[in-house]
C-alpha positions in Angstrom: 77.3 73.1 -3.9 77.6 72.9 -7.5 76.1 70.1 -9.7 77.2 69.4 -13.4 74.6 68.0 -15.7 76.5 66.8 -18.4 75.5 68.1 -22.0 76.9 65.8 -24.6 73.8 66.1 -27.0 72.2 62.9 -25.9 70.1 63.8 -22.8 66.6 65.2 -21.9 68.6 68.1 -20.3 65.7 70.8 -19.8 63.4 68.4 -18.1 66.2 67.0 -15.9 67.5 70.5 -14.9 64.0 71.6 -13.9 63.4 68.3 -11.9 67.0 69.0 -10.3 65.8 72.6 -9.3 62.3 71.4 -8.1 64.3 69.0 -5.9 66.1 71.8 -4.2 69.3 72.2 -6.6 70.6 75.5 -6.6 73.7 75.8 -8.4 73.2 73.7 -11.4 75.5 73.9 -14.5 74.2 72.4 -17.8 77.6 72.1 -19.3 79.8 70.4 -22.1 82.9 72.1 -20.4 85.3 69.1 -18.8 86.7 72.0 -16.6 83.4 72.6 -15.0 82.7 69.0 -14.6 86.2 68.4 -13.0 85.4 71.2 -10.2 81.7 70.0 -9.6 80.4 68.8 -6.3 78.1 66.4 -7.9 77.6 65.1 -11.3 74.5 63.9 -13.2 74.9 62.1 -16.6 71.6 61.9 -18.4 71.0 59.9 -21.6 68.4 59.4 -24.2 68.5 57.2 -27.4 70.9 54.3 -28.4 73.8 53.4 -26.1 76.3 53.3 -29.2 75.1 56.8 -30.2 75.4 58.2 -26.6 78.8 56.4 -25.8 80.2 58.1 -29.2 78.8 61.5 -28.3 80.1 61.3 -24.7 83.6 60.5 -26.1 83.3 63.1 -28.6 83.6 66.1 -26.1 87.3 66.4 -26.1 88.4 65.8 -22.2 85.2 65.0 -20.8 85.4 61.3 -20.1 88.9 61.9 -18.5 87.3 64.7 -16.4 84.4 62.4 -15.1 86.8 59.6 -14.4 89.2 62.1 -12.4 86.2 63.8 -10.6 84.1 60.7 -10.1 86.4 57.6 -9.6 89.5 59.3 -8.2 88.1 62.1 -6.2 84.7 60.5 -5.1 82.3 63.1 -6.2 78.9 61.7 -5.9 77.4 60.8 -9.5 74.2 59.8 -10.8 73.5 58.3 -14.3 70.0 58.5 -15.5 68.6 56.1 -18.3 71.3 55.5 -20.9 73.5 57.6 -18.7 73.2 54.6 -16.4 73.7 52.2 -19.1 77.0 53.7 -19.8 78.5 52.8 -16.5 78.5 49.3 -17.9 81.4 47.5 -19.5 79.8 47.6 -22.8 76.6 47.7 -24.7 75.2 45.9 -27.6 72.8 48.5 -29.1 73.8 49.6 -32.5 76.7 47.1 -32.4 79.3 46.6 -29.7 80.4 49.4 -27.9 82.6 49.9 -24.6 81.0 51.5 -22.0 82.8 53.6 -19.1 83.5 50.1 -17.3 82.5 51.5 -13.8 80.1 48.5 -12.9 80.6 44.9 -14.4 77.9 44.2 -16.6 76.5 44.7 -20.5 73.7 46.5 -21.9 71.5 43.8 -23.7 68.2 43.9 -25.6 65.4 43.2 -23.5 64.1 39.7 -23.9 60.8 39.4 -21.9 60.1 35.8 -20.6 56.3 36.4 -22.0 56.6 37.1 -25.9 53.6 39.0 -25.6 55.4 41.8 -23.4 55.9 44.9 -25.5 59.6 46.1 -26.2 60.3 49.1 -25.4 59.4 48.7 -21.9 57.4 52.0 -21.3 55.3 53.3 -18.8 54.9 53.2 -14.8 56.4 50.3 -13.1 57.6 49.2 -9.6 61.0 49.9 -8.3 61.9 47.0 -6.1 65.0 47.5 -3.9 67.1 44.4 -3.7 69.5 45.5 -1.0 69.3 48.8 1.3 70.6 51.9 -0.4 70.3 55.5 0.8 69.0 56.7 -2.8 66.7 53.8 -3.7 63.3 53.2 -2.0 60.5 51.3 -3.3 57.8 52.9 -5.3 56.8 53.5 -9.0 58.7 55.2 -11.6 58.4 55.9 -15.3 60.5 53.6 -17.6 61.2 53.9 -21.4 63.8 51.5 -22.7 64.4 48.8 -25.1 68.0 47.7 -23.7 68.7 46.9 -20.1 71.8 46.2 -17.8 72.7 42.8 -17.1 75.4 42.1 -14.3 78.5 40.0 -15.3 79.5 39.3 -11.7 77.6 38.3 -8.4 75.1 41.0 -9.3 76.1 43.0 -6.0 75.9 46.1 -7.7 72.3 45.7 -8.5 70.2 47.8 -5.9 66.8 47.6 -7.3 64.7 45.7 -10.0 61.6 46.2 -11.9 59.4 43.5 -13.6 58.7 43.2 -17.2 57.7 39.5 -17.9 60.7 38.7 -15.8 63.2 40.8 -13.7 64.9 43.9 -15.1 67.6 45.9 -13.5 66.1 49.3 -12.2 69.1 50.6 -10.3 72.9 49.9 -9.7 75.2 51.4 -7.3 78.8 51.2 -6.0 80.4 53.5 -3.5 79.9 57.0 -4.8 78.2 55.7 -8.0 74.7 55.3 -8.6 72.6 54.9 -11.8 68.7 54.5 -12.4 67.1 52.8 -15.5 64.1 54.8 -15.1 63.4 58.7 -15.5 63.4 60.6 -12.3 62.3 63.8 -14.2 59.2 61.9 -15.5 58.4 60.0 -12.2 56.6 62.8 -10.4 56.8 62.7 -6.5 59.0 59.5 -6.7 61.3 61.1 -8.8 61.7 64.2 -7.2 62.3 62.7 -3.8 65.1 60.5 -5.4 66.5 63.8 -6.6 66.3 65.4 -3.2 68.3 62.2 -1.5 70.7 62.6 -4.3 71.5 66.3 -3.7 72.1 65.4 0.1 74.0 62.0 -0.3 77.3 61.7 1.4 78.7 58.5 0.2 
């Protein structure tokens, strides 16, 4: 089983690769080559930084978005987006201006606006992950978050599979078919995060 960890200059690649290896991943390609991505059995899209910068960086890798669309959307390879990698699954993001996402999950990425003004942004540190519907990858537990913007569903919210609380509900995970995304960082979430990655490595959507 080959796993492509996409390198587009906007992810915590070393830590994510190490976490995937610790979870049992064996053939992990950290790659900016769309040809490698197009042949991978599983694909992970990390992301650190601002939505607008990450979206531009991903599109700047010639052929990468087309390769992901082909392998993930049309051929059904299991996909995991992490932090901004999850946010990029949305229709659009509002960080650093208005920017289109991949448009895989109906929703927008907007600035966190906690109900309690004393709640700090960015949302940083350990917090509960609360499943809203059953999903093979997502279980209740605690994970490490670090973000100032969050996914908001445009539709029924059926693709939201977990939330957390930061003076109000915040989307923690989204999923549909062979697609999954988590707002938290599995690579920083110790046993909880490693267990999630283990489940992803054996997931048969």
